[in-house]
C-alpha positions as CSV (number, residue, x, y, z in Angstrom):
1,Q,1.6,68.4,-47.8
2,V,-1.3,68.9,-50.2
3,Q,-1.6,66.3,-52.9
4,L,-4.0,66.4,-55.8
5,V,-4.7,63.4,-58.1
6,E,-6.9,63.8,-61.2
7,S,-8.8,60.9,-62.9
8,G,-11.6,60.4,-65.4
9,G,-10.1,61.7,-68.6
10,G,-10.5,59.9,-71.9
11,L,-11.7,60.0,-75.5
12,V,-15.2,61.1,-76.2
13,Q,-17.1,62.1,-79.3
14,T,-18.4,65.6,-79.9
15,G,-21.5,66.2,-77.8
16,G,-20.5,63.5,-75.3
17,S,-19.9,63.8,-71.6
18,L,-17.0,63.1,-69.2
19,R,-16.6,63.5,-65.4
20,L,-13.3,64.4,-64.0
21,S,-12.4,63.9,-60.4
22,C,-9.7,65.3,-58.2
23,A,-8.8,63.5,-55.0
24,V,-7.4,66.0,-52.4
25,S,-5.2,65.0,-49.5
26,G,-3.4,67.0,-46.9
27,R,-5.8,69.9,-47.0
28,T,-5.9,71.6,-43.6
29,S,-8.3,74.4,-44.3
30,S,-11.7,74.9,-45.9
31,S,-10.9,78.5,-46.9
32,V,-9.6,77.4,-50.2
33,Y,-10.5,77.6,-53.8
34,M,-10.3,74.4,-55.9
35,G,-9.9,75.1,-59.5
36,W,-9.8,73.3,-62.8
37,F,-7.5,74.5,-65.6
38,R,-6.7,73.1,-69.0
39,Q,-3.9,73.3,-71.5
40,A,-4.3,72.5,-75.1
41,P,-1.3,71.7,-77.4
42,G,0.6,74.9,-78.3
43,K,-1.6,77.0,-76.0
44,D,-1.3,78.6,-72.6
45,R,-3.0,77.1,-69.6
46,E,-6.4,78.6,-69.1
47,F,-8.8,78.8,-66.3
48,V,-12.0,76.6,-66.5
49,A,-13.8,76.7,-63.2
50,R,-13.4,77.1,-59.5
51,I,-15.3,76.4,-56.3
52,N,-15.0,77.8,-52.8
53,W,-14.7,74.7,-50.7
54,S,-16.3,76.4,-47.7
55,T,-19.3,78.0,-49.3
56,G,-19.7,76.0,-52.5
57,S,-19.9,79.1,-54.6
58,T,-18.7,78.6,-58.2
59,F,-17.3,80.6,-61.1
60,Y,-16.8,79.5,-64.7
61,A,-15.0,80.6,-67.8
62,D,-17.4,81.9,-70.4
63,S,-16.3,79.1,-72.8
64,V,-17.7,76.4,-70.5
65,K,-20.5,78.1,-68.8
66,G,-23.7,76.1,-69.1
67,R,-21.9,73.0,-70.2
68,F,-19.5,72.2,-67.2
69,T,-20.3,71.9,-63.6
70,I,-17.8,71.9,-60.7
71,S,-18.7,70.4,-57.4
72,R,-17.1,69.1,-54.2
73,D,-17.7,66.2,-51.9
74,N,-16.7,66.9,-48.4
75,A,-17.0,63.4,-47.2
76,K,-14.8,62.0,-50.0
77,N,-12.5,65.0,-50.1
78,T,-12.9,65.2,-53.9
79,V,-13.7,67.9,-56.4
80,S,-15.4,67.0,-59.7
81,L,-15.9,68.6,-63.1
82,Q,-18.9,67.3,-65.0
83,M,-18.4,68.1,-68.7
84,N,-21.4,67.9,-71.0
85,N,-21.9,68.7,-74.7
86,L,-18.1,68.5,-75.2
87,K,-16.6,70.1,-78.3
88,P,-13.3,69.4,-80.1
89,E,-11.9,72.7,-78.7
90,D,-12.3,71.2,-75.2
91,T,-9.5,68.8,-76.0
92,A,-6.7,69.5,-73.5
93,I,-4.9,68.2,-70.4
94,Y,-7.0,69.1,-67.5
95,Y,-5.5,70.0,-64.1
96,C,-7.0,70.6,-60.7
97,A,-5.4,73.1,-58.4
98,L,-5.7,74.5,-54.9
99,K,-5.1,77.9,-53.5
100,V,-5.8,79.5,-50.1
101,I,-8.3,82.2,-50.4
102,G,-6.5,85.5,-50.1
103,G,-3.2,83.7,-50.3
104,G,-1.9,84.4,-53.8
105,P,-1.9,82.2,-56.9
106,Y,-2.8,78.5,-57.1
107,N,0.2,76.8,-55.6
108,Y,-0.8,73.1,-55.6
109,W,-1.4,71.3,-58.8
110,G,-2.2,67.8,-59.9
111,Q,-0.4,65.9,-62.6
112,G,-3.2,66.4,-65.2
113,T,-5.6,64.1,-67.1
114,Q,-6.0,64.1,-70.9
115,V,-9.4,64.8,-72.4
116,T,-9.8,64.3,-76.1
117,V,-12.9,65.2,-78.0
118,S,-13.2,63.8,-81.5
119,S,-15.2,65.5,-84.2
């Protein structure tokens, strides 16, 4: 069974940086996308970034492009999200998720980690 555990959230000032990590266990294939999503209070969950575990190719939401970087560490079985130049509108609960490429929606989710950016 796939399990995802996020860490690294916290409180940071505008313009600061945070690095989120997602520990992945139970993954049996490299043909997966690992994604980061976020949900702000009163808003729908939105896509932030994804990485193809096998090829390392990445894709970002326009709102974070140039500020956030997603990466994976095969040896540690983790996916990270480096967030720079944070803005108050980045405040949200951040979730990592996994989906099999070509297998439908993201169907494995972590519990989330809170990121708060103060102005």
